[in-house]
Every structure is written in C-alpha cells, then in structure tokens.
C-alpha positions as CSV (number, residue, x, y, z in Angstrom):
1,M,30.0,-57.8,-5.6
2,G,32.7,-55.6,-7.1
3,S,35.9,-54.5,-5.7
4,P,36.2,-51.1,-3.8
5,R,37.7,-49.3,-6.8
6,T,34.8,-50.7,-8.9
7,S,32.3,-49.5,-6.3
8,R,33.7,-46.1,-6.1
9,K,33.9,-45.9,-9.9
10,S,30.3,-46.9,-10.2
11,R,29.2,-44.3,-7.5
12,G,31.2,-41.7,-9.3
13,S,29.5,-42.5,-12.6
14,R,25.9,-42.4,-11.0
15,R,27.0,-39.0,-9.5
16,R,27.8,-37.8,-13.0
17,R,24.7,-39.0,-14.5
18,W,22.6,-37.4,-11.7
19,A,24.5,-34.2,-12.2
20,S,24.0,-34.2,-15.8
21,L,20.2,-35.0,-15.4
22,L,19.6,-32.5,-12.6
23,G,22.2,-29.8,-13.6
24,A,19.4,-28.0,-15.3
25,T,18.1,-26.8,-11.9
26,A,21.6,-25.8,-10.6
27,L,23.1,-22.6,-10.8
28,A,26.7,-21.8,-12.2
29,V,28.3,-18.9,-10.9
30,T,30.0,-16.3,-13.2
31,A,33.4,-15.6,-11.9
32,G,34.4,-11.9,-11.1
33,G,35.2,-9.6,-8.3
34,A,32.8,-7.1,-6.6
35,L,32.6,-3.7,-7.9
36,A,31.8,-1.1,-5.4
37,A,29.1,1.2,-6.2
38,P,28.5,4.6,-4.6
39,A,25.5,4.9,-2.4
40,G,22.5,6.6,-4.1
41,A,18.9,6.6,-4.6
42,A,17.6,3.4,-6.2
43,S,20.9,2.7,-8.0
44,N,22.5,-0.7,-9.3
45,V,25.1,-2.1,-7.2
46,D,27.7,-4.8,-7.6
47,F,28.7,-7.0,-4.8
48,A,30.7,-10.2,-4.3
49,T,28.6,-13.3,-4.1
50,H,29.4,-16.7,-2.8
51,C,27.0,-19.3,-4.1
52,I,26.5,-22.9,-3.2
53,P,24.7,-25.1,-6.0
54,P,22.6,-28.1,-4.8
55,A,24.9,-30.8,-3.8
56,I,23.3,-33.4,-6.0
57,A,24.4,-31.2,-9.0
58,G,28.1,-32.1,-8.2
59,L,29.3,-28.4,-8.7
60,P,31.7,-26.8,-6.2
61,P,30.9,-23.5,-4.7
62,I,31.9,-20.6,-6.8
63,D,32.3,-16.9,-6.2
64,G,31.0,-14.5,-8.6
65,T,29.3,-11.0,-8.8
66,T,25.6,-10.0,-8.5
67,T,24.3,-6.8,-9.7
68,A,21.1,-5.6,-7.9
69,K,18.7,-2.7,-7.2
70,I,16.5,-2.0,-4.3
71,T,13.5,0.2,-4.7
72,V,10.7,1.3,-2.3
73,D,7.2,2.6,-2.6
74,N,7.7,5.7,-0.3
75,T,11.0,7.5,0.1
76,S,9.8,10.0,2.7
77,P,7.7,7.8,5.3
78,K,6.8,8.8,8.8
79,V,7.5,6.6,12.0
80,G,4.7,4.0,12.1
81,D,4.3,3.7,8.2
82,T,4.8,0.5,6.4
83,V,7.2,0.6,3.5
84,T,7.2,-1.9,0.5
85,V,10.6,-3.1,-0.4
86,T,11.4,-4.5,-3.9
87,Y,14.7,-6.3,-4.2
88,T,15.7,-6.9,-8.0
89,V,18.5,-9.1,-9.0
90,V,19.3,-7.4,-12.3
91,A,22.2,-9.9,-13.1
92,A,22.4,-12.9,-11.1
93,A,25.8,-14.5,-10.3
94,A,24.5,-17.6,-12.0
95,S,23.8,-19.2,-15.4
96,N,22.3,-22.3,-16.9
97,P,25.3,-24.8,-16.5
98,T,23.9,-27.3,-19.0
99,A,23.0,-27.3,-22.5
100,I,19.6,-28.3,-21.6
101,D,16.8,-25.7,-22.1
102,L,15.0,-24.9,-18.8
103,P,11.2,-24.4,-18.9
104,A,9.3,-21.2,-17.8
105,D,8.1,-20.7,-14.3
106,I,10.5,-23.0,-12.2
107,M,12.3,-20.3,-10.1
108,T,11.1,-19.1,-6.9
109,P,13.4,-16.5,-5.3
110,T,13.7,-15.4,-1.6
111,G,16.1,-13.3,0.1
112,K,16.6,-10.4,2.5
113,V,17.3,-6.6,2.4
114,T,19.6,-5.2,5.0
115,L,18.6,-1.9,6.9
116,G,21.2,0.4,8.1
117,G,21.4,4.0,9.5
118,A,18.6,5.2,11.7
119,Q,17.1,1.6,11.7
120,T,18.7,-1.8,11.5
121,G,17.7,-5.1,10.7
122,D,16.7,-7.5,7.8
123,V,13.6,-7.2,5.6
124,T,12.4,-10.7,4.3
125,V,11.6,-10.7,0.6
126,A,10.1,-13.2,-1.7
127,G,9.3,-13.4,-5.4
128,P,6.6,-15.2,-7.4
129,R,7.2,-18.6,-9.3
130,K,7.8,-17.0,-12.5
131,N,10.6,-16.9,-15.2
132,D,11.0,-16.9,-18.8
133,P,12.6,-20.1,-20.4
134,V,16.2,-20.3,-20.0
135,P,18.4,-21.6,-23.1
136,G,21.3,-23.9,-22.4
137,H,24.3,-22.2,-20.9
138,A,22.5,-18.8,-20.9
139,A,22.3,-16.4,-18.2
140,F,19.6,-16.7,-15.7
141,P,16.8,-13.9,-16.1
142,S,16.5,-10.9,-13.8
143,F,14.0,-11.5,-10.9
144,S,12.3,-9.4,-8.3
145,M,11.3,-10.1,-4.7
146,T,9.2,-7.9,-2.5
147,G,8.7,-7.5,1.4
148,T,7.6,-4.8,3.8
149,F,8.9,-3.1,7.0
150,T,7.5,-0.9,9.6
151,V,9.4,2.5,10.3
152,T,10.4,2.7,13.9
153,S,13.0,5.4,13.9
154,P,13.2,8.8,12.3
155,G,16.3,9.7,10.2
156,A,18.0,8.3,7.1
157,I,17.5,4.5,6.5
158,T,19.9,2.7,4.2
159,L,18.9,-0.4,2.1
160,S,21.4,-2.8,0.8
161,P,20.8,-6.1,-1.0
162,G,21.5,-9.2,1.0
163,D,21.6,-12.9,0.7
164,Y,19.2,-14.7,-1.7
165,N,18.1,-18.1,-2.5
166,I,16.8,-19.5,-5.9
167,H,14.6,-22.3,-5.4
168,T,14.0,-24.6,-8.5
169,S,11.3,-26.9,-9.3
170,Y,12.4,-29.0,-12.3
171,L,12.7,-32.8,-11.6
172,L,13.5,-32.1,-8.2
173,E,12.9,-29.4,-5.6
174,L,16.3,-27.8,-5.1
175,D,17.9,-24.7,-3.6
176,T,20.9,-22.6,-4.6
177,V,21.9,-20.4,-1.8
178,C,23.9,-17.1,-2.6
179,T,25.4,-14.9,0.3
180,V,27.1,-11.6,0.4
181,T,30.8,-12.3,0.6
182,N,31.5,-9.1,2.7
183,P,28.2,-8.0,4.2
184,P,26.7,-5.5,4.1
185,A,26.6,-5.0,0.3
186,P,26.7,-1.4,-1.0
187,V,23.7,0.9,-0.4
188,S,21.2,0.9,-3.3
189,E,18.5,3.0,-1.8
190,T,17.9,5.5,1.1
191,V,14.8,6.6,2.7
192,T,14.4,9.6,5.1
193,A,11.8,8.9,7.8
194,A,10.2,11.8,9.6
195,A,9.1,11.7,13.2
196,N,5.3,10.9,13.5
197,P,3.6,13.5,15.7
198,P,1.2,11.9,18.4
199,A,-2.3,11.5,17.6
200,N,-4.8,14.3,18.3
201,T,-6.7,13.3,21.3
202,R,-8.5,16.6,22.0
203,S,-12.1,16.4,22.6
204,I,-15.2,18.9,23.6
205,S,-18.5,18.1,24.8
206,L,-21.5,20.3,25.5
207,G,-24.1,20.7,28.3
208,S,-27.0,21.0,25.8
209,A,-27.3,20.5,22.0
210,S,-29.6,23.6,21.4
211,G,-30.8,27.0,22.9
212,S,-32.3,30.2,22.2
213,P,-30.2,33.2,20.9
214,G,-28.3,34.6,23.8
215,D,-28.3,31.6,26.0
216,P,-25.0,30.2,27.5
217,V,-24.0,26.7,26.6
218,A,-21.9,24.9,29.0
219,F,-18.7,22.9,27.6
220,T,-16.0,20.7,28.9
221,G,-12.9,19.4,27.1
222,S,-9.8,17.2,27.5
223,G,-6.6,16.4,25.8
224,F,-5.3,19.9,25.3
225,T,-1.8,21.2,26.1
226,P,-1.6,21.9,29.7
227,G,-1.5,25.7,30.3
228,A,-2.4,26.5,26.7
229,T,-5.0,29.1,25.8
230,V,-8.0,27.5,24.1
231,T,-10.4,29.2,21.9
232,V,-14.0,27.9,21.9
233,A,-16.1,29.3,19.0
234,G,-19.2,28.9,17.1
235,R,-19.0,27.4,13.5
236,S,-21.4,27.8,10.6
237,G,-20.3,25.4,7.9
238,S,-16.6,25.9,7.3
239,D,-16.7,29.3,8.8
240,E,-16.5,30.6,12.4
241,T,-19.2,32.8,13.8
242,A,-18.8,35.7,16.2
243,D,-19.6,33.6,19.1
244,R,-16.2,32.9,20.9
245,T,-14.6,32.7,24.3
246,T,-11.1,31.7,25.5
247,V,-10.2,29.5,28.5
248,T,-6.8,28.1,29.9
249,A,-6.3,24.4,30.0
250,D,-5.5,23.1,33.4
251,S,-2.6,21.1,34.4
252,S,-4.1,17.8,33.0
253,G,-5.1,19.4,29.7
254,G,-8.8,19.8,30.6
255,I,-11.1,22.9,29.9
256,S,-14.4,24.0,31.1
257,G,-16.7,27.1,30.8
258,S,-19.7,28.5,29.1
259,L,-20.2,30.3,25.7
260,V,-23.0,32.7,24.9
261,V,-24.3,31.8,21.4
262,N,-26.1,34.6,19.6
263,D,-25.6,33.9,15.9
264,L,-28.5,32.2,14.4
265,T,-26.3,30.5,11.8
266,T,-24.3,28.7,14.3
267,S,-24.4,24.9,13.7
268,G,-21.5,23.6,15.9
269,L,-18.8,24.5,18.4
270,V,-15.2,24.0,18.1
271,A,-12.3,24.3,20.4
272,Y,-8.6,24.9,19.3
273,E,-5.2,26.0,20.4
274,G,-3.2,28.8,18.4
275,G,-4.6,31.7,16.7
276,S,-6.9,29.8,14.3
277,W,-8.7,26.5,13.6
278,S,-6.3,23.6,12.9
279,S,-7.4,19.8,12.8
280,D,-4.1,19.1,14.5
281,L,-4.7,21.3,17.5
282,G,-8.5,21.4,17.7
283,A,-11.5,19.4,18.7
284,G,-15.1,19.3,17.1
285,P,-17.1,20.6,15.7
286,V,-19.8,19.4,18.0
287,A,-23.5,20.0,16.8
288,Y,-25.4,22.9,18.3
289,I,-28.7,24.4,17.0
290,V,-29.8,27.9,17.7
291,I,-33.5,27.8,18.0
292,D,-35.0,31.2,16.5
293,D,-37.7,32.2,18.9
294,T,-37.8,35.8,18.1
295,P,-41.3,37.2,18.3
296,V,-42.9,38.0,15.0
297,P,-43.6,41.7,14.6
298,E,-47.3,42.9,14.2
299,G,-48.5,42.4,10.7
300,S,-45.7,39.9,9.8
301,Q,-45.4,36.2,9.0
302,K,-42.5,34.1,9.8
303,L,-41.5,31.7,7.2
304,T,-39.5,28.5,7.9
305,T,-38.0,25.7,5.8
306,T,-36.0,22.6,6.2
307,V,-33.1,21.2,4.4
308,K,-33.4,17.3,4.8
309,A,-30.3,15.1,4.9
310,G,-30.1,12.6,2.2
311,T,-28.2,9.3,1.9
312,L,-24.9,8.0,0.6
313,S,-25.3,5.9,-2.4
314,M,-23.6,4.6,-5.6
315,S,-24.6,3.5,-9.2
316,Q,-22.8,1.8,-11.9
317,A,-22.8,2.4,-15.8
318,G,-22.9,-1.4,-16.3
319,D,-22.4,-4.8,-14.6
320,A,-20.2,-6.5,-17.1
321,V,-16.7,-5.7,-18.5
322,A,-15.3,-7.7,-21.6
323,M,-11.7,-7.7,-21.3
324,S,-9.1,-8.2,-24.2
325,A,-8.2,-11.8,-25.2
326,V,-4.7,-12.9,-24.8
327,D,-2.7,-15.7,-27.0
328,F,-2.0,-19.1,-25.4
329,G,1.4,-19.4,-24.2
330,S,2.1,-15.4,-24.4
331,G,1.7,-14.7,-20.7
332,D,0.3,-11.3,-21.7
333,A,-2.2,-8.9,-19.9
334,S,-5.9,-9.0,-20.5
335,T,-6.9,-5.5,-20.2
336,G,-10.3,-3.4,-19.9
337,D,-11.9,-0.5,-18.1
338,L,-14.1,-0.7,-15.2
339,N,-17.7,0.7,-15.7
340,A,-17.9,4.1,-14.3
341,V,-19.3,4.3,-10.7
342,T,-21.1,7.5,-9.6
343,V,-21.1,8.2,-5.9
344,K,-23.7,10.7,-4.4
345,D,-23.1,11.9,-0.9
346,Y,-26.2,13.9,0.2
347,R,-25.8,13.3,3.9
348,G,-24.7,16.9,4.7
349,G,-22.5,16.0,7.6
350,P,-18.8,15.7,8.5
351,A,-18.3,12.1,7.4
352,G,-16.3,11.2,4.4
353,W,-16.5,7.8,2.4
354,S,-14.7,5.1,1.0
355,L,-15.3,2.9,-2.1
356,T,-13.4,-0.4,-2.2
357,G,-13.2,-3.4,-4.4
358,K,-12.3,-7.1,-4.2
359,V,-12.3,-9.8,-6.9
360,T,-12.8,-13.5,-6.8
361,D,-10.5,-16.1,-8.6
362,F,-11.2,-16.2,-12.5
363,S,-12.9,-19.7,-13.1
364,G,-12.4,-21.3,-16.5
365,P,-12.4,-24.7,-18.2
366,G,-11.0,-26.8,-15.5
367,A,-8.5,-24.3,-14.4
368,K,-8.5,-20.6,-12.7
369,I,-6.5,-17.5,-12.7
370,D,-5.7,-16.3,-9.2
371,A,-7.5,-13.2,-8.0
372,G,-4.1,-11.4,-7.2
373,K,-3.4,-11.4,-10.9
374,L,-5.9,-8.5,-11.3
375,S,-4.5,-5.0,-10.9
376,W,-6.1,-1.5,-11.5
377,T,-5.2,2.0,-12.0
378,P,-8.0,4.0,-10.2
379,A,-9.2,7.6,-11.3
380,C,-11.8,9.9,-9.8
381,T,-13.4,13.2,-10.6
382,T,-15.4,15.7,-8.4
383,K,-18.5,17.3,-9.9
384,A,-18.1,21.0,-9.7
385,G,-19.7,22.7,-6.6
386,S,-19.2,19.7,-4.5
387,P,-18.1,20.5,-0.8
388,S,-15.7,17.3,-0.9
389,T,-13.0,16.5,-3.4
390,C,-12.5,12.8,-4.0
391,Q,-9.2,11.1,-4.2
392,A,-8.3,8.0,-6.4
393,G,-6.9,4.9,-4.7
394,S,-3.3,3.7,-5.4
395,A,-2.6,1.7,-8.5
396,G,-1.9,-1.9,-7.7
397,V,-3.3,-5.4,-7.1
398,V,-7.0,-5.8,-6.3
399,G,-7.0,-9.4,-5.4
400,S,-9.4,-11.2,-3.0
401,A,-8.2,-8.9,0.0
402,G,-9.5,-5.8,-1.9
403,A,-8.0,-2.4,-2.5
404,T,-9.5,1.3,-2.4
405,L,-10.9,2.6,-5.7
406,A,-11.7,6.2,-4.4
407,S,-12.4,8.0,-1.2
408,A,-13.3,11.4,0.2
409,P,-11.7,12.6,3.5
410,D,-13.8,13.6,6.7
411,G,-14.5,17.4,7.0
412,T,-16.6,20.1,8.6
413,L,-19.1,19.8,5.7
414,T,-18.9,17.1,3.4
415,G,-20.9,15.9,0.3
416,G,-21.2,16.2,-3.5
417,E,-21.2,13.9,-6.7
418,F,-18.2,12.0,-7.8
419,T,-17.4,9.5,-10.6
420,A,-14.8,6.8,-10.0
421,N,-13.3,4.4,-12.8
422,A,-10.1,2.4,-13.2
423,G,-8.1,0.7,-15.9
424,L,-8.1,-3.0,-15.4
425,S,-5.1,-5.4,-16.1
426,L,-5.3,-9.3,-15.6
427,H,-1.9,-11.0,-15.8
428,V,-2.7,-14.3,-17.5
429,P,0.1,-16.8,-16.8
430,A,1.7,-18.3,-19.8
431,F,0.1,-21.6,-21.1
432,T,-3.2,-21.0,-19.2
433,T,-5.7,-23.5,-20.5
434,P,-7.5,-21.9,-23.5
435,G,-11.1,-20.9,-22.8
436,S,-13.4,-18.4,-21.1
437,Y,-12.6,-17.1,-17.5
438,A,-14.7,-15.0,-15.2
439,G,-14.4,-13.3,-12.0
440,V,-16.6,-11.2,-9.9
441,L,-15.5,-7.7,-8.9
442,T,-17.5,-6.4,-5.8
443,L,-17.5,-2.8,-4.8
444,T,-18.5,-1.6,-1.4
445,L,-19.3,1.9,-0.3
446,T,-18.9,3.0,3.4
C-alpha cells in the first residue's frame, strides 16, 4: 500500500487520464463579457453565461458569452392561442476542449425561454440529438430548441433566452449546464397578443320546418346581448329575402316571436344583432322550406323538379410516390411530390371539410426512419364557380400524429371541386443504413 502522497498522486493521475478520455464530451467556455443588445423583433442577443462542465472532465467553471436568437411562429396571437418558440444558440459559449474529433449526433440540448411584459414565466424548450462532427478544439455548432406556450394575457410579451444544458452521449452520458449570469438576458423577440372575444353562443330554433307562403313560423333564441335589437330574417343561399322582423332580447338574452314567410325562395332563417348579418353576432341559418301550394290557373300545368344533394368524396392521381435518393452519410433530404388529390363537395349544405394526413415510420433493411422526419408544403386550388374556397394547410411536420393538407370553412352554402397537393421532404439522418425505405401516408377526408 503506497504512502498518502503516492495515493494522492495516483488519484490525480487517474483523474487526468479520465479527463483526457472524456474531455471530448465536456464543454470549454470562451471567455468574454456580455454585450447588451437592444430589444427587437427576432434579433441576435449576447449575454454573459456561467457554464459548469461535467465534474469528471476536470475543468473548472468558466464564464463566457452566448449569442442567441428567439423566433416564434406567430407574432400577433390572441389570448388562448398556442405559440411555438424556437431558441437558437447561434454561438455557444463553448468549444471542444481537446484535440479529439467529436462524432455527429451526440448533443441533445434543452433549455428555457423567459417571458416578460404582459405574461411572465418560462417556456421549456428541447432540441433533437443532432449535430455535425466537431473537430478538435473547434467551436461547437449552432443548435436550436423548440417549445410552446399558451397566451393567457393580452399585450406585449417579451421573450429572452434563458439557461440551457448540453447533454452529450459519447463514452458517457454527461451534462454541461450553462446559466444566464445576470438574468433576464436581453429581449430577442416580442409578440403582441390581442384579447380573444368570447365565443358566439347565439342560437335560434323554429316551431316548424316548413309552411305555405304567408304562414307565420314561431321562433325562439338565446345567447343574444340583453336589450339588443335582433333581426330575424329569411335567407336564400347567401342572400336575405324580404321576409324579416325585429324583436328585443330580454334581460337574459332570449328572444321569441313569429315571422311571416312569403318568399318562395326562402331556405332558412337567421337572427342577428346590428344592421346586417355577421357570424360574430348572429345565429343560424336554420333550415325552413316554403311549400308552394299556389293553385294552378285554368289551362296551365305546374312543373316541379328537385336538386338532389350529393356526397363529399376524394380521389387520388396515384397511390405511389418515388422520392429522390440520398447519399449514405450525407444527412440530406429525400424529396418528392404528393399525388394530386381531388376533393368533390356536392352536399349543398353549410358544412365545410378537412383533409388530413398522417404517415407511418419508414421501414428499411433492419432499420427505420422516424415518421416525424417527413414534412410537407401543402397547396390547394379551387375550381372556378365553386361556392367554397379551399385553404392549404401549414407547412411543417406530418408525422404519425398527422397534419392538415387542405380544408374549406363552414358557410351558408358550401361546395365545389378542389385540388390539393404538397411537396414532400424526408430528412434522412446521416449514416442511415443503405437500402430501400417505405412508409404509408394515409389521407382522411371529413
């Protein structure tokens, strides 16, 4: 058994050997003071950072500077909206402390974004386990982390970069924790939230669904502004007919009365506050049919016809997409185009529709590519003369949870023919096992 001095020397030698071996996963901090950046929309900001490398690396805490940027997917949300936040560390206060080259995809970052102004708190963000190889003594690459928060207060909400942690998985699972020296860090982004008006709960119901010309139809309603003047009118498609009356909402917002319907084209009744129809202040339309029982004059013949409601359907231009090949080790995107999808809405009612898609994992030779690696950029066109106008879904990840390809909103009269398609992009991780991979994209029309 060696002397105490020999034992301490031996322990110190082992510590240095571990530090030499594991230093590849530790972070060295570049010294420098914080550079205050003015607040602004999605601007890079510098802030003083205190980083603590893994203890086993044998490196002391070092103070340095981080350059970061906060971006959001919506700078003008309403109360109740969910905002996606991306925290990008443009230049970490860290570099590879050894001459050892670090392999790709060993870094998993997490952190937080600090909210201020009209809403306070922290947004937890996380990034994928993905990074380019880092040469010895080279600066660590930029990385991004994302998270979401729900807007709870109207007004200007500031977003500042907060503490972050880099977890490394190389030889051992280690963490390097970096904190803001003088929190909060400078503001990088500001969103202005609007108050969200309460949902429209106005409703109207009828005493009967049909009647002869000149018959009165009883109606009741609720959810209107107490004491407001409410117009009850006939509707033919998207136009009002001459059939109308006004009533005053009682102290609880209820209405009641009757409307004499004369116009043979009336197909429904609406009720609304204000000088004209508004979906925010109205109710209906509620279906009502005028039965034309006018006697046929002597020597005449009454001709009738019926427009039959159809169905909501879709068809595809094909059932297979051959996406572009990628080189082994490149980590490039495999791209392609979704076969065009034709939506036909011949129902002739007030309902809109939604076309969504979800994808399975891409299975290959003893390996797979996660479904979350597939993204799309949707597009949608409306055939001329269609009552509705389709809307393309948002560009982004499809994944197993699914996303919207296209949709059409509810309306007084909807329908038409639409063509939806999308550009596809599958991120193939670097060094994915060579071979053919296939996933199934399922589209659902509702």
